[in-house]
N, C-alpha and C positions, 0 to 999 in steps of 0.2 A: 573274808574273801579278798578284800583289797590287799591285806598284808601278804596273803599267799601269792597274789598276782605280782606284787613287788619282788617277792623272793624269787619267783620264776625269772624275773628280769635281772636278778642279781643285786637287788637293792633291799637293804634292811633299814627300816625307819621306825623310830619310836619318839617322835617329836613331843607327844604329850607327856612322856616321861621326863624329857628335858625341862618342860615348863613346871612340872610338879616338883622336880628336884630343886630347881632354882627358887621356886616359891617356898619350899621347905627351909632352905638356907635363910631366906628373908624372915620367915615367920619365927624361926628358932634363934635368929641372931647369930648364926654361925660365921666363922672366918672373917669377922670384922677386924679391919686393920687401920681404921681411921675414925676419929671422933670429931664431930662438928659442934661448936658452941653457938647455939642459935641466938636470935635477937632477944628472946625471952629468958636467956641464960640456961636453957635446958640443953643437955648433951644428947646427941644422937649419933650412934655408932653404926658403921656400915662397911662396905667393901670397896676399895679404890677401883679395882678392875671393872666391877659392874657399873660403877658410876661413870667411869671414863667411856665405857662401851655405849652407854645409853644417853649420856648428857654431854653435848658439845662443850659447855662451859667447864665441866669437871675434867674433860679430856685435856683442855688447855691448862687448867689450874693444877692438876695433879701430875701430868706427864709432859706438858708443853713448856713454853717459855717461862711461865710463872711458877713452875714447880720448884725452882731453886730458892725462891723466896718464902716458901711455905714451911711451917714447922712439920716435924715428922708425923706426929700422931694427933695433936689437938689443933684444929683449924677454926678460927672465928668465922662465922658466916651470918652476916647481919641482914641478908636480903629478905628474910622471913622468920616467922616464929616456928616452934617445933611442930605445932599442929599442921601447918601448911607443908612443912618439909616432909612430914610423914605421908601426906598425900602424894607428894612427888616421889617418895620411895615406893609407894604402892604402884605407881605408874612405871618406875624404873625396873622393879623386880617382877611384877606380875602383869604389867601392861594394862592395868585396869584401875579406874577410880569411880566410886559411886557418887556422882554429882548430887543425886537426890538427898543424900545425907548431909549436905552442906547448906548453910544459910547463905544469903546473898553476899554478905561481907566476906565470908570464907571463900566463895567463888571468885570474888574480885581479887582477894589476896593471892589466890592460886593463879589467876590470870597474870598478875604482875610478876610473880615469882617465875612462872613458866617463861615469860618473855625475857626476864633477866638471865635465865639459864639457857636461853636459845632453844627451848623445846617448842618448836613451831607447831607440831601436830597437836600438842596439848593446848596451846593457845587457841588453835582453831576449834578444838573440841569444846572448850569453855565458851567461846563466842557463840557457837551453834546452840549450846544449851541455854545460854542467856536469851537468845532470840526465841527459842522454843517457850521459855517461861513467859516472856512478854506477849507472844502471840496467843498463849493459852490463858492470859490474864491471871497468872499464878504468882505475881509479884505485888506486894503491898505498895500503895502509892507513896507512902512515906519512905520506904526503902528505895524506891526509884529516885527520889530526890537526892538521897545520900549517895547512891551509886553514881548519879550523874556528876556530882562534885568530885568523886574519886576518879572517875574515868577521864574527865577533862583535866584534872590536876596531873594525871599520869600520862596524858597524851595518847589515849586509846581512841583514835578517830572513829573507827568502825563501830565499836561498842558504844561510844558517845552518841552516834547517830541513831542507834537502836533505841536508846533511852530517850533521846530528844523526840523521836517520832512518837513514842508511847505517851510521853508527858504532853506533847502538843495535841495529840488526839483527845486527851482527857483533861485538858488544861482548865476548863471551867470548874471542875470538881477538885482537881489537885491544887489549884491556886487558892482555894478556900481553906486549905489545911493550915494549921499554925506553923507546921514545919516548913512551909513554902517561904515564910519570911526569913528563914535562915539559909536559904540557898546562896551559894557563893556568887560574888560579882561576875566571875568568869562563866559560871553556868547560866546566869541570867542573860549575859551578852550572847552566849551561844544560842539560847532559846529565842532571843529576839532576831537573830540573824538566820535562823533555821528556815528552810523552805516549808513554811507553815501551812497547815490545813485549817487551823482555827481562825476564826474571824478576827479582823483588826481590833474590834472593840473588846473581845475576850482577852486578847493579848495585852491590850492597853490597860484594861482593868486589873490584870494580874501584875503588871509593872507598877501601877499606882499603889496597889496594896503593898508590894515589896519595898517601895521607896519610902513608905511612911516612917519607918524607923531607921532610915539611912541618912541622918543629918550629916554624918562625917564623910559621906561619899563625895569625892572630888567633883567639882562643877563640870569639868571637861568630860568626865565619865558619864555623868547624868545627861549632858547634852548629846553625847554619842549614842546613848540608849534611846533618847527621845527622837533622834534623827532617823531611827529605824522605821518610824511611822510616817505614812503619807496621809495628811489630813483629808485628801480628796477621796480616800477609801472609806471614810466614815459616813454614815447616813446623817441627814440633817438633824434628826432627833438625838443621835448619839453625840454629835458636836455640841448641841445646845445643852442637853441634860447631863452629860457625863464629862466629855473632854474639857469644855470651857470651865467647869467648876473646879478642875484640878489646878488651874493657873499654870500649867506646864507650857502653854503656848500663848503667844500674844493674841489679844482680842482681834487685832487687825487681820492677822493671818487667818483666824477662824472666820471672820466676816468675809474675807476675800473668797474663801472656799464656799461659804454659804451663798455668796453672790453667784459663784459659778454653778452651784446646784440650781439656783433659781433661773439662771440663764438657760441651763440645760432643760429645766422643766418647761420654760417658756418655749424653747425650740421644739420640744416634744409636743406641746399643746398646739403650736403653730402647724407642725407637721400633721397632727391629727385633724386640725381644722381644714387644712389643705386637702387632706384625704377625704374628709366628709364632703367638702365642696365639690371635689371631682366626682365623688360617688353620687351626690345629688344631681349633678349635670348628666351623669350617665343614666340615672333613673328618669330624668326629664326626657332625655332622648328616647329611652325605651318606651315611655308613655306616648310620645309623639308617634313612634313607629307602631305601637299597638292601636292608637286611634286611626292611623292611616290604614292599617289592616282591617279595622272594623268598617271603615268607609268602603274599602275594596270589596269586602264580603257583602255589605248591604247593596252595593252596585250590582254585584254578581247575582245576588238574590233577586233583585228587581228584573234583571235581564232574563233570568230563568222563569220568573213568573210571567213576563211578557211573552216569552216563547211558548209557555204552556197555554196561555190564553189564545195565541194565534193557532196553535195546533188544534185546540178544541173547536175554534171557529171553522177551520178547514174541514174538520171531521163532520161538523153539522151541515156544511154545504154539500159535502159528498153524500150524506145520508138523505138529503132532500131531493136529489137529482134522480 
């Protein structure tokens, strides 16, 4: 019916045929006029015109200022391997990629390649899917650690924050994994500086575990990491039983904080004593008021009894007259 309505308006449209024809060209490998040599030395052939129409990078590479320096038919392309490039080709020719068929590392490679090729819609799509995977708890903890290293190394701020948030929320369990010891220095620094929801002691315990096999870590880096902690945020028990035993902080600094804890505790006790004293005074005043009320009630009762006695006497006099 819709097609007939368009015909009546003088419009003939078969957009679905356009998509199917383009998809057929892609699937059957027709009209290829350029071949890329990928990072894994696999050759992938496709069509220049379609690439330039759909990918800003290729528009510049094949028809822009860089086109004069490119070979005619075989072009080295080291930004990704052939598997990732085939995903890009699916997006270019058919406008669709099945993210669910890709593992996490493949998604990250696709993200990096999409950014390199200036495919912002695809970058956004991968980021949204990664967020969905994390929110749905569909990512293994070990994969999250590897992903964080990749994202920080490649300067993906938004994606890094997604994985930092997930790791931070599950830090107690994730830090117990053997793979946590292999997290990069940069990832650990990012985790320490992240707006954390995990407690101070959980993060400190994770760092302590990570530092055990990091004898070669520069002293200034170690100090920078430890400076992320505020001793005053630890409980007294944590300071004595965990923090002090690591020897990461001077005993004097720990004792100073413990002294502050004791001072605060003493102030709280004094405040409680003051409150109890004021409460006792209030109770004493209320007791006095209650006793005064009892005295007034007794006096009133006596007055009433005296009045009743006089009334009875008056009645007796009247009755004898």
